[in-house]
C-alpha positions, 0 to 999 in steps of 0.5 A: 317955201322950204325957207318958211317952212323953216322959219315956222318950225323955228318959231315954233321949237324957240318958244319950246325952249323959252317956255322950258325956262319960264317953267323952271322959274316958278313964277305964280304970276306974269312978269310986267302985268300980261298983254306984253310979256315975253312969254305972250310974244313967244306963245303968239309967234308960235300960234302964228307960226302954226297957222296953215303949218300944213299947208306949207309942207302941202305946197313944198310935196306938191312943188316937187311932185312927191310919189307916191303921194299918200304917205306925205297926204296921210302925213299932212292930215296929222300935222293938221290935226296936231298943229290945230290941237296945239294952237288950241292948248296955246290959245287957252294959255294966252286967254288967262290974265296971268300966265304962270310957270306952272301953267307952262309948265303944264302946257310943255308936257301936254300930249298936243303940243309934244305930238307936233313937235315930234312932227316937226323933227320928222318933218325937219328930217325929210326936208334938209337938203342932205336927206333930199334923196329918191322920193323925199322933199 
């Protein structure tokens, strides 16, 4: 389960890093005519990684029998909302016939995506092996 979480986080972070570079290119239209472009591939990968992300973290907390569970349960609710909001923003970008650099720049700046990335950084600090002390995962 922790490997699944780590892989999902890596795909989301890779997408964000690609989007930073894509935004800097100043493209008015999407290279390659759209449907099979690299930016779409990264966005679809991130969207897939976000699907069920909170459930994966929930399963880790349950499997490790973390107590007290309330702080984790509360955070998981936030993670679920942030993942859902980020997926909505990514879905909107994917719905466009052409994805410009400006659109991706705006997506990068979206509070929804930034909140999600902050959640991932927090989770990473909690689940990394050297952080596992006391009640940590």
